[in-house]
DODRENZA-548451 format. One record per residue (C-alpha): residue number from 1; residue in one letter; x, y, z. Coordinates in Angstrom, 3 decimals. Example, Ala and Ser with C-alpha at 12.3 -4.5 7.8 and 13.67 -1.06 7.14 Angstrom:
// DODRENZA-548451
<i: 1, aa: a, px: 12.300, py: -4.500, pz: 7.800>
<i: 2, aa: s, px: 13.670, py: -1.060, pz: 7.140>
// end
This chain:
// DODRENZA-548451
<i: 1, aa: m, px: -3.701, py: 39.755, pz: 11.229>
<i: 2, aa: k, px: -5.603, py: 36.376, pz: 11.807>
<i: 3, aa: p, px: -3.192, py: 33.117, pz: 11.518>
<i: 4, aa: k, px: -3.223, py: 31.307, pz: 7.932>
<i: 5, aa: l, px: -6.319, py: 28.958, pz: 8.476>
<i: 6, aa: y, px: -5.931, py: 25.356, pz: 5.602>
<i: 7, aa: f, px: -8.674, py: 23.901, pz: 4.885>
<i: 8, aa: a, px: -8.863, py: 20.264, pz: 2.976>
<i: 9, aa: i, px: -12.325, py: 18.854, pz: 0.826>
<i: 10, aa: v, px: -12.611, py: 15.103, pz: 1.041>
<i: 11, aa: l, px: -14.537, py: 14.490, pz: -1.301>
<i: 12, aa: h, px: -15.866, py: 10.296, pz: -1.138>
<i: 13, aa: m, px: -17.497, py: 8.766, pz: -4.520>
<i: 14, aa: h, px: -18.405, py: 5.921, pz: -4.646>
<i: 15, aa: q, px: -21.589, py: 3.035, pz: -5.747>
<i: 16, aa: p, px: -21.548, py: -0.776, pz: -4.872>
<i: 17, aa: r, px: -21.523, py: -2.599, pz: -7.809>
<i: 18, aa: y, px: -25.195, py: -2.575, pz: -8.965>
<i: 19, aa: n, px: -26.472, py: -5.525, pz: -11.576>
<i: 20, aa: l, px: -23.612, py: -8.311, pz: -10.560>
<i: 21, aa: t, px: -23.212, py: -10.584, pz: -13.432>
<i: 22, aa: g, px: -23.042, py: -7.857, pz: -16.442>
<i: 23, aa: p, px: -22.588, py: -5.061, pz: -17.659>
<i: 24, aa: t, px: -24.243, py: -1.349, pz: -15.828>
<i: 25, aa: y, px: -26.133, py: -0.431, pz: -18.378>
<i: 26, aa: e, px: -28.274, py: -3.208, pz: -18.511>
<i: 27, aa: s, px: -29.867, py: -2.896, pz: -14.840>
<i: 28, aa: e, px: -32.850, py: -0.949, pz: -14.622>
<i: 29, aa: i, px: -31.832, py: 0.139, pz: -10.546>
<i: 30, aa: a, px: -28.062, py: 0.925, pz: -12.224>
<i: 31, aa: r, px: -29.899, py: 3.188, pz: -14.289>
<i: 32, aa: d, px: -32.044, py: 5.075, pz: -12.288>
<i: 33, aa: i, px: -29.237, py: 5.557, pz: -8.865>
<i: 34, aa: f, px: -26.681, py: 7.416, pz: -11.863>
<i: 35, aa: n, px: -29.361, py: 9.556, pz: -13.806>
<i: 36, aa: q, px: -29.499, py: 11.018, pz: -9.549>
<i: 37, aa: t, px: -25.828, py: 10.891, pz: -9.217>
<i: 38, aa: l, px: -24.362, py: 11.515, pz: -12.657>
<i: 39, aa: h, px: -23.765, py: 15.301, pz: -11.924>
<i: 40, aa: p, px: -21.453, py: 15.205, pz: -8.612>
<i: 41, aa: y, px: -19.729, py: 12.698, pz: -11.253>
<i: 42, aa: t, px: -18.860, py: 14.849, pz: -13.348>
<i: 43, aa: y, px: -19.535, py: 18.892, pz: -13.113>
<i: 44, aa: p, px: -16.373, py: 19.021, pz: -10.695>
<i: 45, aa: p, px: -13.654, py: 19.756, pz: -12.818>
<i: 46, aa: e, px: -15.323, py: 22.777, pz: -14.883>
<i: 47, aa: v, px: -15.754, py: 24.103, pz: -11.589>
<i: 48, aa: i, px: -11.960, py: 23.549, pz: -10.401>
<i: 49, aa: e, px: -11.010, py: 24.759, pz: -13.753>
<i: 50, aa: k, px: -12.350, py: 28.486, pz: -13.010>
<i: 51, aa: y, px: -10.786, py: 28.557, pz: -9.562>
<i: 52, aa: e, px: -7.359, py: 29.055, pz: -8.982>
<i: 53, aa: n, px: -7.456, py: 28.874, pz: -5.879>
<i: 54, aa: a, px: -9.499, py: 25.600, pz: -5.745>
<i: 55, aa: k, px: -8.504, py: 22.435, pz: -3.935>
<i: 56, aa: i, px: -10.075, py: 18.607, pz: -3.033>
<i: 57, aa: t, px: -9.398, py: 16.122, pz: -2.245>
<i: 58, aa: f, px: -11.539, py: 12.516, pz: -4.395>
<i: 59, aa: n, px: -11.691, py: 9.071, pz: -3.452>
<i: 60, aa: f, px: -13.531, py: 7.307, pz: -6.462>
<i: 61, aa: t, px: -13.789, py: 3.542, pz: -5.391>
<i: 62, aa: g, px: -13.077, py: 0.641, pz: -8.475>
<i: 63, aa: s, px: -16.828, py: 0.105, pz: -8.185>
<i: 64, aa: l, px: -17.864, py: 3.353, pz: -9.491>
<i: 65, aa: i, px: -15.162, py: 4.024, pz: -11.797>
<i: 66, aa: e, px: -15.734, py: 0.451, pz: -13.068>
<i: 67, aa: q, px: -19.370, py: 0.936, pz: -13.503>
<i: 68, aa: l, px: -18.642, py: 5.052, pz: -15.312>
<i: 69, aa: n, px: -16.987, py: 2.515, pz: -17.383>
<i: 70, aa: e, px: -19.246, py: 0.962, pz: -18.900>
<i: 71, aa: l, px: -21.781, py: 3.765, pz: -19.101>
<i: 72, aa: m, px: -19.606, py: 5.501, pz: -20.732>
<i: 73, aa: s, px: -19.011, py: 2.761, pz: -23.704>
<i: 74, aa: a, px: -22.658, py: 2.732, pz: -23.810>
<i: 75, aa: d, px: -22.925, py: 6.155, pz: -24.581>
<i: 76, aa: f, px: -25.198, py: 6.414, pz: -21.125>
<i: 77, aa: d, px: -25.250, py: 10.718, pz: -21.290>
<i: 78, aa: p, px: -23.092, py: 12.828, pz: -22.776>
<i: 79, aa: r, px: -21.313, py: 14.230, pz: -19.795>
<i: 80, aa: l, px: -19.562, py: 11.908, pz: -19.348>
<i: 81, aa: k, px: -17.512, py: 12.091, pz: -22.939>
<i: 82, aa: g, px: -13.466, py: 13.238, pz: -22.066>
<i: 83, aa: l, px: -14.058, py: 12.694, pz: -17.681>
<i: 84, aa: w, px: -11.575, py: 11.365, pz: -16.889>
<i: 85, aa: d, px: -9.273, py: 13.335, pz: -18.793>
<i: 86, aa: r, px: -11.456, py: 16.962, pz: -17.509>
<i: 87, aa: y, px: -10.413, py: 15.235, pz: -14.238>
<i: 88, aa: l, px: -6.603, py: 15.117, pz: -14.831>
<i: 89, aa: k, px: -6.050, py: 18.660, pz: -16.226>
<i: 90, aa: s, px: -7.362, py: 19.317, pz: -13.052>
<i: 91, aa: k, px: -4.677, py: 17.228, pz: -11.699>
<i: 92, aa: k, px: -2.396, py: 18.874, pz: -14.035>
<i: 93, aa: l, px: -2.770, py: 21.891, pz: -12.490>
<i: 94, aa: g, px: -2.449, py: 21.261, pz: -8.625>
<i: 95, aa: r, px: -5.623, py: 21.395, pz: -7.928>
<i: 96, aa: v, px: -6.827, py: 17.860, pz: -7.173>
<i: 97, aa: e, px: -5.383, py: 14.921, pz: -5.623>
<i: 98, aa: f, px: -6.686, py: 11.195, pz: -5.523>
<i: 99, aa: t, px: -5.541, py: 8.896, pz: -2.753>
<i: 100, aa: g, px: -6.370, py: 5.059, pz: -3.013>
<i: 101, aa: c, px: -8.956, py: 2.637, pz: -1.757>
<i: 102, aa: g, px: -10.403, py: -0.516, pz: -1.575>
<i: 103, aa: y, px: -12.443, py: -1.793, pz: -5.050>
<i: 104, aa: f, px: -15.326, py: -2.896, pz: -3.509>
<i: 105, aa: h, px: -15.718, py: -0.818, pz: -0.198>
<i: 106, aa: p, px: -14.826, py: -3.611, pz: 2.267>
<i: 107, aa: m, px: -15.077, py: -2.914, pz: 5.727>
<i: 108, aa: f, px: -10.827, py: -2.771, pz: 6.363>
<i: 109, aa: p, px: -10.731, py: -3.759, pz: 10.635>
<i: 110, aa: l, px: -13.051, py: -6.850, pz: 9.814>
<i: 111, aa: i, px: -11.753, py: -8.342, pz: 6.900>
<i: 112, aa: p, px: -8.431, py: -10.675, pz: 7.188>
<i: 113, aa: e, px: -4.939, py: -9.184, pz: 5.702>
<i: 114, aa: d, px: -4.435, py: -10.594, pz: 2.421>
<i: 115, aa: d, px: -8.596, py: -9.452, pz: 1.773>
<i: 116, aa: r, px: -7.189, py: -6.583, pz: 2.189>
<i: 117, aa: r, px: -5.131, py: -6.517, pz: -0.032>
<i: 118, aa: k, px: -6.167, py: -7.711, pz: -2.818>
<i: 119, aa: q, px: -8.927, py: -4.932, pz: -2.209>
<i: 120, aa: i, px: -5.808, py: -2.291, pz: -2.442>
<i: 121, aa: e, px: -4.280, py: -4.200, pz: -6.011>
<i: 122, aa: m, px: -7.476, py: -4.182, pz: -7.629>
<i: 123, aa: h, px: -8.470, py: -0.645, pz: -6.713>
<i: 124, aa: l, px: -4.076, py: 0.225, pz: -7.452>
<i: 125, aa: k, px: -4.952, py: -1.092, pz: -11.133>
<i: 126, aa: i, px: -7.747, py: 0.681, pz: -11.801>
<i: 127, aa: s, px: -6.591, py: 4.199, pz: -10.048>
<i: 128, aa: e, px: -3.142, py: 3.900, pz: -11.892>
<i: 129, aa: e, px: -4.263, py: 2.672, pz: -15.468>
<i: 130, aa: t, px: -7.407, py: 6.410, pz: -14.735>
<i: 131, aa: f, px: -5.844, py: 8.939, pz: -12.956>
<i: 132, aa: g, px: -2.106, py: 7.949, pz: -13.029>
<i: 133, aa: a, px: 0.611, py: 8.339, pz: -10.429>
<i: 134, aa: r, px: 0.414, py: 6.135, pz: -7.056>
<i: 135, aa: p, px: -2.081, py: 7.681, pz: -4.375>
<i: 136, aa: k, px: -0.089, py: 8.637, pz: -1.484>
<i: 137, aa: g, px: -3.674, py: 8.791, pz: 0.390>
<i: 138, aa: f, px: -5.708, py: 6.321, pz: 1.895>
<i: 139, aa: w, px: -9.441, py: 6.243, pz: 2.221>
<i: 140, aa: l, px: -10.933, py: 4.280, pz: 4.834>
<i: 141, aa: p, px: -14.400, py: 3.075, pz: 3.840>
<i: 142, aa: e, px: -16.143, py: 4.482, pz: 5.939>
<i: 143, aa: l, px: -13.488, py: 5.676, pz: 8.016>
<i: 144, aa: a, px: -13.179, py: 2.350, pz: 9.757>
<i: 145, aa: f, px: -10.539, py: 1.895, pz: 11.445>
<i: 146, aa: s, px: -8.048, py: 0.173, pz: 13.547>
<i: 147, aa: t, px: -4.427, py: -0.461, pz: 14.188>
<i: 148, aa: r, px: -4.926, py: -3.294, pz: 12.280>
<i: 149, aa: v, px: -5.188, py: -1.696, pz: 9.088>
<i: 150, aa: v, px: -1.995, py: 0.300, pz: 10.228>
<i: 151, aa: p, px: 0.741, py: -2.410, pz: 9.337>
<i: 152, aa: v, px: -0.930, py: -3.394, pz: 5.481>
<i: 153, aa: l, px: -1.569, py: 0.318, pz: 4.212>
<i: 154, aa: a, px: 1.967, py: 1.275, pz: 5.348>
<i: 155, aa: e, px: 3.569, py: -1.683, pz: 3.515>
<i: 156, aa: m, px: 1.360, py: -0.914, pz: 0.339>
<i: 157, aa: g, px: 3.430, py: 2.519, pz: 0.353>
<i: 158, aa: f, px: 0.523, py: 4.429, pz: 1.482>
<i: 159, aa: k, px: 1.773, py: 7.882, pz: 4.185>
<i: 160, aa: w, px: -1.787, py: 9.507, pz: 4.873>
<i: 161, aa: t, px: -4.928, py: 8.097, pz: 5.919>
<i: 162, aa: i, px: -8.345, py: 10.716, pz: 7.542>
<i: 163, aa: v, px: -9.298, py: 9.374, pz: 10.808>
<i: 164, aa: d, px: -12.866, py: 10.843, pz: 12.427>
<i: 165, aa: g, px: -11.295, py: 12.952, pz: 14.762>
<i: 166, aa: p, px: -12.993, py: 11.642, pz: 17.923>
<i: 167, aa: h, px: -11.046, py: 8.589, pz: 17.318>
<i: 168, aa: i, px: -8.334, py: 10.420, pz: 18.719>
<i: 169, aa: v, px: -9.560, py: 12.676, pz: 20.634>
<i: 170, aa: n, px: -11.480, py: 10.109, pz: 23.300>
<i: 171, aa: a, px: -7.998, py: 8.602, pz: 22.913>
<i: 172, aa: n, px: -5.271, py: 11.026, pz: 23.853>
<i: 173, aa: k, px: -7.374, py: 12.998, pz: 26.710>
<i: 174, aa: d, px: -4.372, py: 14.127, pz: 28.111>
<i: 175, aa: m, px: -3.178, py: 16.559, pz: 25.292>
<i: 176, aa: d, px: -4.694, py: 19.596, pz: 24.047>
<i: 177, aa: r, px: -8.195, py: 19.099, pz: 21.764>
<i: 178, aa: f, px: -7.276, py: 21.437, pz: 19.413>
<i: 179, aa: d, px: -4.016, py: 20.358, pz: 18.036>
<i: 180, aa: l, px: -5.218, py: 16.953, pz: 17.658>
<i: 181, aa: l, px: -7.848, py: 17.666, pz: 15.920>
<i: 182, aa: y, px: -6.255, py: 20.434, pz: 13.716>
<i: 183, aa: h, px: -2.373, py: 18.751, pz: 13.029>
<i: 184, aa: p, px: -1.599, py: 14.916, pz: 11.373>
<i: 185, aa: h, px: -0.508, py: 12.880, pz: 13.785>
<i: 186, aa: y, px: 1.852, py: 9.116, pz: 13.422>
<i: 187, aa: v, px: 0.059, py: 6.438, pz: 14.371>
<i: 188, aa: e, px: 2.306, py: 3.058, pz: 15.147>
<i: 189, aa: y, px: 1.363, py: -0.776, pz: 15.297>
<i: 190, aa: e, px: 3.593, py: -3.687, pz: 15.435>
<i: 191, aa: g, px: 6.620, py: -1.857, pz: 13.778>
<i: 192, aa: h, px: 5.231, py: 0.168, pz: 11.626>
<i: 193, aa: r, px: 3.702, py: 4.075, pz: 10.562>
<i: 194, aa: i, px: 0.872, py: 5.921, pz: 8.925>
<i: 195, aa: i, px: 0.263, py: 9.175, pz: 8.780>
<i: 196, aa: i, px: -3.518, py: 9.952, pz: 10.965>
<i: 197, aa: i, px: -5.210, py: 13.701, pz: 9.237>
<i: 198, aa: p, px: -8.441, py: 14.172, pz: 11.783>
<i: 199, aa: r, px: -11.957, py: 14.687, pz: 10.406>
<i: 200, aa: d, px: -13.429, py: 17.689, pz: 12.658>
<i: 201, aa: r, px: -16.739, py: 15.422, pz: 12.374>
<i: 202, aa: s, px: -18.556, py: 18.915, pz: 13.135>
<i: 203, aa: i, px: -18.009, py: 21.245, pz: 10.299>
<i: 204, aa: s, px: -18.251, py: 17.796, pz: 7.947>
<i: 205, aa: n, px: -21.155, py: 16.663, pz: 9.630>
<i: 206, aa: a, px: -22.201, py: 20.346, pz: 8.592>
<i: 207, aa: q, px: -21.117, py: 19.790, pz: 4.839>
<i: 208, aa: q, px: -23.546, py: 16.661, pz: 4.567>
<i: 209, aa: s, px: -26.440, py: 18.512, pz: 5.757>
<i: 210, aa: g, px: -26.345, py: 21.498, pz: 3.150>
<i: 211, aa: y, px: -23.914, py: 24.760, pz: 4.529>
<i: 212, aa: n, px: -22.413, py: 28.310, pz: 2.479>
<i: 213, aa: p, px: -18.883, py: 29.403, pz: 2.633>
<i: 214, aa: i, px: -20.505, py: 32.156, pz: 5.949>
<i: 215, aa: w, px: -21.535, py: 30.159, pz: 8.236>
<i: 216, aa: l, px: -17.863, py: 28.381, pz: 7.179>
<i: 217, aa: k, px: -16.045, py: 31.412, pz: 8.197>
<i: 218, aa: n, px: -18.829, py: 32.444, pz: 11.296>
<i: 219, aa: e, px: -17.751, py: 28.994, pz: 12.335>
<i: 220, aa: i, px: -14.248, py: 28.632, pz: 12.168>
<i: 221, aa: e, px: -13.538, py: 32.667, pz: 13.709>
<i: 222, aa: n, px: -15.657, py: 31.540, pz: 16.644>
<i: 223, aa: s, px: -14.661, py: 27.823, pz: 17.050>
<i: 224, aa: i, px: -10.836, py: 27.013, pz: 15.879>
<i: 225, aa: q, px: -8.969, py: 30.908, pz: 15.057>
<i: 226, aa: p, px: -8.966, py: 31.695, pz: 18.866>
<i: 227, aa: h, px: -6.524, py: 28.392, pz: 19.285>
<i: 228, aa: n, px: -4.660, py: 28.064, pz: 15.196>
<i: 229, aa: d, px: -1.381, py: 28.882, pz: 15.752>
<i: 230, aa: g, px: -0.733, py: 29.468, pz: 11.822>
<i: 231, aa: n, px: -0.203, py: 25.957, pz: 10.848>
<i: 232, aa: f, px: -3.830, py: 24.290, pz: 11.766>
<i: 233, aa: l, px: -5.417, py: 22.217, pz: 9.344>
<i: 234, aa: l, px: -9.549, py: 22.094, pz: 8.840>
<i: 235, aa: t, px: -10.067, py: 18.232, pz: 7.757>
<i: 236, aa: v, px: -13.497, py: 18.085, pz: 6.232>
<i: 237, aa: a, px: -14.340, py: 14.404, pz: 4.994>
<i: 238, aa: t, px: -17.363, py: 13.226, pz: 3.982>
<i: 239, aa: d, px: -19.236, py: 11.405, pz: 0.782>
<i: 240, aa: g, px: -20.069, py: 13.668, pz: -2.569>
<i: 241, aa: e, px: -23.066, py: 12.431, pz: -4.246>
<i: 242, aa: n, px: -25.640, py: 12.142, pz: -1.991>
<i: 243, aa: g, px: -27.777, py: 15.061, pz: -0.994>
<i: 244, aa: w, px: -27.693, py: 18.328, pz: -1.374>
<i: 245, aa: f, px: -24.000, py: 17.103, pz: -3.409>
<i: 246, aa: r, px: -26.881, py: 16.040, pz: -6.565>
<i: 247, aa: h, px: -28.399, py: 19.528, pz: -7.178>
<i: 248, aa: s, px: -27.522, py: 21.073, pz: -9.986>
<i: 249, aa: g, px: -28.327, py: 24.674, pz: -11.161>
<i: 250, aa: a, px: -25.994, py: 27.943, pz: -10.948>
<i: 251, aa: n, px: -26.688, py: 28.849, pz: -7.260>
<i: 252, aa: a, px: -27.633, py: 25.099, pz: -5.305>
<i: 253, aa: g, px: -26.382, py: 22.103, pz: -4.070>
<i: 254, aa: f, px: -22.900, py: 21.981, pz: -2.724>
<i: 255, aa: w, px: -20.892, py: 23.430, pz: -6.141>
<i: 256, aa: g, px: -23.609, py: 26.155, pz: -6.546>
<i: 257, aa: w, px: -24.345, py: 26.904, pz: -2.792>
<i: 258, aa: f, px: -21.183, py: 26.862, pz: -1.477>
<i: 259, aa: f, px: -17.905, py: 26.123, pz: -3.391>
<i: 260, aa: e, px: -17.282, py: 28.013, pz: -6.356>
<i: 261, aa: p, px: -18.916, py: 30.794, pz: -4.222>
<i: 262, aa: l, px: -16.540, py: 30.010, pz: -1.236>
<i: 263, aa: a, px: -13.465, py: 29.641, pz: -4.415>
<i: 264, aa: y, px: -14.295, py: 32.801, pz: -5.596>
<i: 265, aa: l, px: -14.847, py: 34.372, pz: -1.839>
<i: 266, aa: l, px: -11.266, py: 33.270, pz: -1.130>
<i: 267, aa: g, px: -9.843, py: 35.444, pz: -3.719>
<i: 268, aa: k, px: -11.732, py: 39.006, pz: -3.645>
<i: 269, aa: d, px: -13.184, py: 39.450, pz: -0.427>
<i: 270, aa: p, px: -10.401, py: 40.214, pz: 2.849>
<i: 271, aa: n, px: -12.467, py: 38.544, pz: 5.643>
<i: 272, aa: f, px: -11.700, py: 35.295, pz: 3.796>
<i: 273, aa: n, px: -8.378, py: 35.886, pz: 2.867>
<i: 274, aa: f, px: -7.057, py: 34.056, pz: 5.711>
<i: 275, aa: i, px: -8.896, py: 31.080, pz: 4.582>
<i: 276, aa: e, px: -6.978, py: 28.698, pz: 1.900>
<i: 277, aa: l, px: -7.935, py: 25.344, pz: 0.289>
<i: 278, aa: i, px: -5.298, py: 22.976, pz: -0.246>
<i: 279, aa: t, px: -5.070, py: 18.702, pz: -0.425>
<i: 280, aa: i, px: -3.731, py: 16.836, pz: 2.159>
<i: 281, aa: d, px: -0.192, py: 15.924, pz: -0.656>
<i: 282, aa: e, px: -0.018, py: 19.731, pz: -0.609>
<i: 283, aa: y, px: -0.456, py: 20.768, pz: 3.508>
<i: 284, aa: l, px: 2.412, py: 17.423, pz: 4.715>
<i: 285, aa: e, px: 4.886, py: 18.657, pz: 2.273>
<i: 286, aa: k, px: 4.644, py: 21.503, pz: 3.976>
<i: 287, aa: h, px: 3.647, py: 20.584, pz: 7.964>
<i: 288, aa: p, px: 4.517, py: 17.093, pz: 8.792>
<i: 289, aa: p, px: 3.564, py: 15.611, pz: 11.571>
<i: 290, aa: h, px: 6.205, py: 15.356, pz: 14.636>
<i: 291, aa: d, px: 4.149, py: 13.692, pz: 17.735>
<i: 292, aa: t, px: 2.071, py: 9.801, pz: 17.907>
<i: 293, aa: v, px: -0.713, py: 9.346, pz: 19.029>
<i: 294, aa: v, px: -3.311, py: 6.932, pz: 20.285>
<i: 295, aa: v, px: -6.090, py: 5.949, pz: 17.537>
<i: 296, aa: e, px: -9.518, py: 4.311, pz: 19.140>
<i: 297, aa: d, px: -11.216, py: 1.537, pz: 16.913>
<i: 298, aa: g, px: -14.252, py: 3.797, pz: 14.745>
<i: 299, aa: s, px: -15.457, py: 4.982, pz: 11.483>
<i: 300, aa: w, px: -17.400, py: 8.148, pz: 10.956>
<i: 301, aa: n, px: -20.626, py: 8.523, pz: 13.111>
<i: 302, aa: v, px: -23.793, py: 6.903, pz: 12.117>
<i: 303, aa: p, px: -27.171, py: 7.948, pz: 13.474>
<i: 304, aa: g, px: -28.273, py: 5.859, pz: 15.903>
<i: 305, aa: t, px: -25.313, py: 3.222, pz: 16.476>
<i: 306, aa: f, px: -22.900, py: 3.620, pz: 19.876>
<i: 307, aa: d, px: -20.189, py: 4.071, pz: 17.708>
<i: 308, aa: d, px: -17.455, py: 1.644, pz: 20.311>
<i: 309, aa: g, px: -15.222, py: 0.134, pz: 17.453>
<i: 310, aa: r, px: -17.110, py: -2.473, pz: 17.330>
<i: 311, aa: f, px: -18.701, py: -1.427, pz: 13.765>
<i: 312, aa: l, px: -21.470, py: -2.478, pz: 14.862>
<i: 313, aa: k, px: -23.446, py: -1.374, pz: 11.904>
<i: 314, aa: w, px: -21.732, py: -3.479, pz: 9.906>
<i: 315, aa: t, px: -21.522, py: -6.464, pz: 11.957>
<i: 316, aa: e, px: -24.745, py: -6.361, pz: 14.739>
<i: 317, aa: g, px: -27.585, py: -9.474, pz: 14.425>
<i: 318, aa: e, px: -28.117, py: -12.665, pz: 14.267>
<i: 319, aa: r, px: -28.720, py: -11.959, pz: 9.751>
<i: 320, aa: r, px: -25.172, py: -10.286, pz: 9.430>
<i: 321, aa: e, px: -23.292, py: -12.565, pz: 11.577>
<i: 322, aa: k, px: -23.837, py: -15.160, pz: 9.128>
<i: 323, aa: t, px: -23.344, py: -13.684, pz: 6.336>
<i: 324, aa: w, px: -20.055, py: -12.734, pz: 7.938>
<i: 325, aa: a, px: -19.705, py: -16.440, pz: 8.800>
<i: 326, aa: q, px: -20.072, py: -17.035, pz: 5.056>
<i: 327, aa: i, px: -17.519, py: -14.581, pz: 4.054>
<i: 328, aa: l, px: -14.708, py: -15.780, pz: 6.017>
<i: 329, aa: e, px: -14.717, py: -19.204, pz: 5.279>
<i: 330, aa: t, px: -15.187, py: -18.821, pz: 2.003>
<i: 331, aa: s, px: -11.215, py: -15.883, pz: 2.011>
<i: 332, aa: k, px: -10.208, py: -19.240, pz: 4.403>
<i: 333, aa: l, px: -11.087, py: -21.415, pz: 1.668>
<i: 334, aa: l, px: -9.786, py: -19.372, pz: -1.393>
<i: 335, aa: h, px: -6.704, py: -18.195, pz: 0.355>
<i: 336, aa: e, px: -5.791, py: -22.987, pz: -0.078>
<i: 337, aa: v, px: -6.125, py: -22.996, pz: -3.392>
<i: 338, aa: d, px: -4.616, py: -20.024, pz: -4.097>
<i: 339, aa: e, px: -1.387, py: -21.494, pz: -2.519>
<i: 340, aa: r, px: -2.124, py: -24.243, pz: -4.436>
<i: 341, aa: v, px: -1.877, py: -22.483, pz: -7.557>
<i: 342, aa: k, px: 1.013, py: -20.816, pz: -7.181>
<i: 343, aa: a, px: 2.702, py: -23.874, pz: -6.081>
<i: 344, aa: l, px: 2.040, py: -25.325, pz: -9.655>
<i: 345, aa: g, px: 3.772, py: -22.322, pz: -10.871>
<i: 346, aa: e, px: 3.444, py: -22.927, pz: -14.600>
<i: 347, aa: n, px: 1.972, py: -25.908, pz: -14.498>
<i: 348, aa: c, px: -1.250, py: -24.172, pz: -14.025>
<i: 349, aa: s, px: -3.722, py: -23.690, pz: -17.099>
<i: 350, aa: s, px: -4.412, py: -20.328, pz: -18.245>
<i: 351, aa: e, px: -8.163, py: -21.443, pz: -17.320>
<i: 352, aa: a, px: -7.497, py: -22.114, pz: -14.025>
<i: 353, aa: v, px: -6.136, py: -18.986, pz: -13.597>
<i: 354, aa: k, px: -8.237, py: -16.750, pz: -14.896>
<i: 355, aa: a, px: -10.863, py: -18.877, pz: -12.621>
<i: 356, aa: l, px: -8.817, py: -18.519, pz: -9.723>
<i: 357, aa: q, px: -8.624, py: -14.878, pz: -11.127>
<i: 358, aa: q, px: -13.239, py: -14.668, pz: -10.881>
<i: 359, aa: a, px: -13.429, py: -16.600, pz: -7.754>
<i: 360, aa: w, px: -11.339, py: -13.423, pz: -6.393>
<i: 361, aa: r, px: -13.435, py: -10.698, pz: -7.784>
<i: 362, aa: w, px: -16.848, py: -12.881, pz: -5.885>
<i: 363, aa: l, px: -15.279, py: -12.781, pz: -2.728>
<i: 364, aa: l, px: -13.931, py: -9.014, pz: -2.833>
<i: 365, aa: m, px: -17.417, py: -8.376, pz: -4.251>
<i: 366, aa: a, px: -19.509, py: -10.190, pz: -1.311>
<i: 367, aa: e, px: -16.749, py: -8.041, pz: 1.624>
<i: 368, aa: a, px: -18.405, py: -4.739, pz: 0.275>
<i: 369, aa: s, px: -19.647, py: -2.050, pz: 3.052>
<i: 370, aa: d, px: -23.430, py: -1.358, pz: 1.867>
<i: 371, aa: n, px: -24.603, py: -4.899, pz: 2.174>
<i: 372, aa: f, px: -24.129, py: -4.467, pz: 5.434>
<i: 373, aa: w, px: -24.825, py: -0.682, pz: 6.046>
<i: 374, aa: w, px: -28.314, py: -1.636, pz: 5.019>
<i: 375, aa: g, px: -28.294, py: -4.770, pz: 6.315>
<i: 376, aa: s, px: -31.735, py: -5.716, pz: 4.633>
<i: 377, aa: e, px: -32.357, py: -9.377, pz: 2.823>
<i: 378, aa: d, px: -31.526, py: -8.252, pz: -0.366>
<i: 379, aa: w, px: -29.213, py: -6.534, pz: 0.269>
<i: 380, aa: l, px: -27.234, py: -9.643, pz: 2.827>
<i: 381, aa: n, px: -28.408, py: -12.251, pz: 0.100>
<i: 382, aa: r, px: -25.608, py: -10.147, pz: -2.379>
<i: 383, aa: s, px: -22.814, py: -10.497, pz: -0.556>
<i: 384, aa: a, px: -24.103, py: -14.677, pz: 0.647>
<i: 385, aa: i, px: -24.788, py: -14.899, pz: -3.806>
<i: 386, aa: c, px: -20.631, py: -13.247, pz: -4.292>
<i: 387, aa: s, px: -19.336, py: -15.624, pz: -1.791>
<i: 388, aa: i, px: -21.329, py: -18.667, pz: -3.360>
<i: 389, aa: k, px: -20.345, py: -17.487, pz: -6.470>
<i: 390, aa: a, px: -16.924, py: -17.587, pz: -5.521>
<i: 391, aa: k, px: -17.075, py: -21.534, pz: -4.417>
<i: 392, aa: e, px: -17.826, py: -22.364, pz: -7.937>
<i: 393, aa: k, px: -15.768, py: -20.874, pz: -9.433>
<i: 394, aa: m, px: -13.132, py: -23.192, pz: -6.396>
<i: 395, aa: k, px: -14.813, py: -25.265, pz: -7.616>
<i: 396, aa: e, px: -14.152, py: -24.450, pz: -11.026>
<i: 397, aa: v, px: -9.669, py: -24.129, pz: -10.212>
<i: 398, aa: s, px: -9.829, py: -27.535, pz: -8.400>
<i: 399, aa: r, px: -11.544, py: -29.155, pz: -11.171>
<i: 400, aa: l, px: -9.232, py: -27.473, pz: -14.264>
<i: 401, aa: c, px: -5.730, py: -28.227, pz: -11.500>
<i: 402, aa: h, px: -6.803, py: -31.853, pz: -10.684>
<i: 403, aa: f, px: -6.945, py: -31.071, pz: -6.922>
<i: 404, aa: t, px: -8.556, py: -33.525, pz: -5.276>
// end
């Protein structure tokens, strides 16, 4: 009898804020992008509801939820009607879980500690309004991990996060590779700890490109099962709206060519019955970690970039460096203004509080990783504009509060 193989699929759903100053539906670029991506956002509940063994972990960023809500309010597309209710139904059936994230998809290792908290708090608010209960898991944008982020995640109540497998294997060369990749572990930093879920980079790459259930089964049987102790967790984590995820049709794309056939085969074909789809929360309830490992800094794999923990895809180049300097300067100034407002307490006007909130929103929007991923003048200018807007709002706060 083949040992059980637990299989967690994690799909990351994100779009940056396209219209910085107005509703999403007023932006031609945004309308075009959402016309292309609505299928992977709106179709999953339909498939998941059909199969009792269907299980998926989703991450929806705050900027995506916000924009989808704006499109719903404008009756942009009938597929959006009742979208969140459909996801909640899947959640109540025990087939879906949601993770926390940074609202505007920032690179957590590269932003100040207090900014991390603000990004998380802002995301928790819209996530809990949309999906209900507070999530236990956390999605680090770009899977950009550093032990420096462990304290804030632990302090804010998160139990686990996903880390790309090579950053665990490379840092623990004296341990068994399969034990490292297919079991959860603890990681500790400055008296805090959190569970890390290793991502299988190779099979995740295959999922991002496109695969089918037969290929997956054969890959598991040949590469993983010979080492499986019966508790292995294979975690495949990718973007959920790019490439073949956008393909619609009965036998097309991730949902029609892979996921629905897989869910069917898991229930009907004895050759597949050793694979069990599972959410990460559900797996951890049965199989908590028993060891602590070291994890090196790094993100998920980025083509054409040497992954040495410096996050070069998002930091390399004079223009990127200048933009980061603007953000960090703006963050420092905003923290100083924020402290002065707190010191005023009830003596601070509601107008000043509102302007302060707007300043924070502009700063957090400046930190979006997309601007640095693409790194073009247009994208980096978006960050620069947001930093300028944050400073303008800080001046408004200072004027309203009579700061000198």
